[in-house]
C-alpha positions in Angstrom: 6.1 12.9 1.5 7.4 10.8 -1.4 10.6 12.8 -2.3 12.2 13.1 1.0 14.7 10.4 2.0 17.3 9.8 4.7 18.0 12.8 7.0 15.6 15.0 5.0 12.7 12.7 5.9 10.6 13.7 9.0 8.0 12.1 11.2 5.3 14.2 9.5 6.3 12.9 6.1 5.8 9.3 7.4 2.4 10.2 8.9 1.2 11.6 5.6 2.5 8.7 3.7 1.0 6.2 6.1 -2.5 7.9 6.2 -2.9 8.1 2.4 -1.5 4.8 1.3 -3.0 2.7 4.2 -6.4 4.2 3.4 -6.0 3.2 -0.3 -4.8 -0.3 0.8 -8.0 -0.7 2.9 -10.2 0.2 -0.1 -8.4 -2.2 -2.3 -8.6 -4.9 0.3 -12.3 -4.8 0.8 -12.9 -4.5 -3.0 -10.9 -7.7 -3.5 -12.9 -9.5 -0.7 -16.3 -8.4 -2.0 -15.6 -8.9 -5.7 -13.6 -12.1 -5.8 -13.6 -13.3 -2.2 -9.8 -12.8 -1.9 -7.7 -10.8 0.5 -5.4 -8.9 -1.9 -3.2 -6.8 0.4 -1.1 -9.6 2.0 0.0 -13.2 1.2 0.3 -14.8 4.6 -2.9 -16.8 4.6 -2.5 -17.8 1.0 0.5 -20.0 1.9 -1.9 -22.0 4.2 -4.5 -22.2 1.4 -1.9 -23.4 -1.0 -0.7 -26.1 1.4 -4.3 -27.2 2.0 -5.1 -27.5 -1.7 -1.9 -29.5 -2.3 -2.8 -31.8 0.6 -6.3 -32.3 -0.9 -4.7 -32.9 -4.4 -6.5 -29.9 -5.8 -3.5 -28.8 -7.8 -5.3 -26.3 -10.1 -6.6 -24.4 -7.1 -3.2 -24.7 -5.3 -1.6 -23.2 -8.4 -4.0 -20.2 -8.2 -2.9 -19.4 -4.6 0.7 -19.7 -5.6 0.0 -17.4 -8.5 -1.4 -14.8 -6.1 1.8 -14.9 -4.0 4.0 -14.6 -7.1 2.1 -11.6 -8.4 2.5 -9.8 -5.1 6.3 -10.6 -5.2 6.4 -9.5 -8.8 4.8 -6.2 -8.0 7.4 -5.6 -5.2 10.2 -6.6 -7.6 9.0 -4.3 -10.4 8.4 -1.4 -8.1 12.0 -1.4 -6.7 13.5 -2.0 -10.1 11.8 1.1 -11.4 12.8 3.2 -8.4 16.5 2.0 -8.7 16.6 2.8 -12.4 14.9 6.2 -12.3 16.7 7.3 -9.1 19.8 7.4 -11.3 18.1 9.4 -14.0 15.4 11.5 -12.3 15.8 10.9 -8.5 13.2 13.6 -7.5 10.4 11.8 -9.3 11.6 8.1 -9.1 8.6 7.3 -6.9 6.1 8.5 -9.5 6.7 5.6 -12.0 5.6 2.8 -9.7 2.6 4.9 -8.5 1.5 5.5 -12.1 1.5 1.8 -12.7 -0.6 1.2 -9.6 -3.0 3.9 -10.7 -3.2 2.3 -14.2 -3.9 -1.1 -12.7 -6.6 0.1 -10.3 -8.2 2.2 -13.1 -8.2 -0.8 -15.5 -9.7 -3.2 -13.0 -12.2 -0.6 -11.9 -13.5 -0.1 -15.4 -13.1 -3.5 -17.0 -12.7 -6.0 -14.2 -15.8 -8.0 -15.0 -15.1 -8.0 -18.7 -12.0 -10.1 -18.8 -13.8 -13.3 -19.7 -15.4 -16.2 -17.9 -16.3 -15.5 -14.3 -13.6 -17.7 -12.7 -11.0 -16.6 -15.1 -12.1 -13.0 -14.7 -11.8 -13.4 -10.9 -8.2 -14.7 -11.2 -7.2 -11.7 -13.3 -8.8 -9.3 -10.9 -7.1 -10.9 -7.9 -3.6 -11.1 -9.6 -3.9 -7.5 -10.7 -4.7 -6.3 -7.2 -1.9 -8.4 -5.7 0.5 -6.9 -8.2 -0.7 -3.4 -7.4 -0.4 -4.0 -3.6 3.1 -5.5 -4.1 4.1 -2.3 -5.9 2.6 -0.1 -3.1 4.2 -2.1 -0.2 7.6 -2.1 -1.9 7.3 1.6 -2.7 6.3 2.7 0.8 8.9 0.4 2.5 11.7 1.8 0.3 10.7 5.5 0.7 10.3 5.3 4.5 13.3 2.9 5.0 10.9 0.2 6.4 9.3 2.6 8.9 5.9 2.5 7.2 4.1 -0.5 5.8 0.5 -0.1 4.6 -0.8 -3.3 3.1 -1.1 -5.7 6.0 -1.6 -5.3 9.7 -0.2 -8.5 11.4 3.3 -7.0 11.9 1.8 -3.7 12.9 -0.3 -5.2 15.7 2.8 -7.2 16.9 4.9 -4.1 17.0 2.1 -2.1 18.6 1.7 -4.7 21.3 5.5 -4.6 22.0 5.6 -0.8 22.1 2.6 -0.5 24.4 4.2 -2.9 26.9 7.4 -0.8 26.7 5.5 2.2 28.1 5.6 0.6 31.5 9.4 0.5 31.4 10.7 3.4 29.4 10.7 6.6 31.6 13.3 8.9 30.0 11.7 11.8 28.2 13.5 11.1 24.9 12.7 7.4 25.0 9.1 8.2 25.8 8.9 10.7 22.9 10.3 8.2 20.4 8.1 5.4 21.7 5.0 7.6 21.6 5.7 8.7 18.1 6.1 5.1 16.9 2.8 4.1 18.6 1.0 7.0 17.1 2.3 6.2 13.6 1.1 2.5 13.9 -2.3 3.6 15.2 -2.5 6.0 12.3 -1.9 3.2 9.8 -4.3 0.8 11.4 -7.0 3.5 11.7 -6.8 4.7 8.1 -6.7 1.1 6.8 -9.9 0.4 8.8 -11.5 3.6 7.5 -10.5 2.6 3.9 -12.1 -0.8 4.4 -15.3 0.5 5.8 -15.7 3.4 3.3 -14.7 1.0 0.5 -17.4 -1.4 1.6 -20.1 1.2 1.4 -18.8 2.4 -2.0 -18.7 -1.2 -3.3 -22.4 -1.6 -2.5 -23.1 1.3 -4.8 -20.4 1.1 -7.5 -18.9 -2.5 -7.2 -15.4 -2.6 -8.7 -15.6 1.0 -9.7 -14.7 1.6 -6.1 -11.1 1.1 -7.2 -11.4 4.3 -9.2 -11.8 6.2 -5.9 -8.6 4.5 -4.6 -6.8 5.5 -7.9 -8.0 9.0 -7.6 -6.6 9.3 -4.1 -3.2 8.2 -5.5 -3.5 10.9 -8.2 -4.3 13.5 -5.5 -1.3 12.4 -3.4 1.0 12.8 -6.4 -0.3 16.3 -7.2 -0.2 17.3 -3.6 3.4 16.2 -3.2 4.4 17.9 -6.4 2.7 21.2 -5.6 4.0 21.3 -2.1 7.6 20.5 -3.3 7.5 23.3 -5.9 6.1 25.7 -3.3 9.1 25.1 -1.0 11.5 25.4 -3.8 9.9 28.8 -4.8 10.0 29.9 -1.2 13.7 29.0 -0.8 14.5 31.0 -3.9 12.7 34.1 -2.5 14.5 33.8 0.8 17.9 33.4 -0.9 17.5 36.6 -3.0 
């Protein structure tokens, strides 16, 4: 799921990657909305908010929106830097280092999110932390899947889905239909699991508040262990066959 790249990567790998990480993104998104009234999985709307505050001469608030955007960018930057560095040292586990940082951030905010200081300042720290984590995740999944999977925002997904649904009326060749159907199914998978993550995260937030992020972090831990165990199983299986 995380280790396979290029020709070794299959459609099933992308489905697993999409389902787990879009589910986590949904939980993080609703946690950001309910805790600090901020969408933390994409930056599109924050450019409009930034421009609005500049127009109204609310420069402090405008700077806050710009900060959110920059932290998402920083997360994507750091994620890919780590992957590039560790892919030259330990390529099989290069994905693990950005994931561990994301787990650490979600765990930290889940435990100590409301203890960072004054309410407004605390809210900014929470939002920037979640933007950074989602920048890491979006960069990671984009790099692993070669831009096939994106899990932190849905605008582009709905655009692509609309295009591909319309193409069903024109593509008739079996191979074309198979490729198109797989792409549609993958996008529906991402959208569905993002939605499930949002809904479940909303119910969990009503009970646990920001500790909901601990559930998201635990899913990342499970994904890492699952990927490692599955990989070792196949290595062991190949050794048995080669004997």
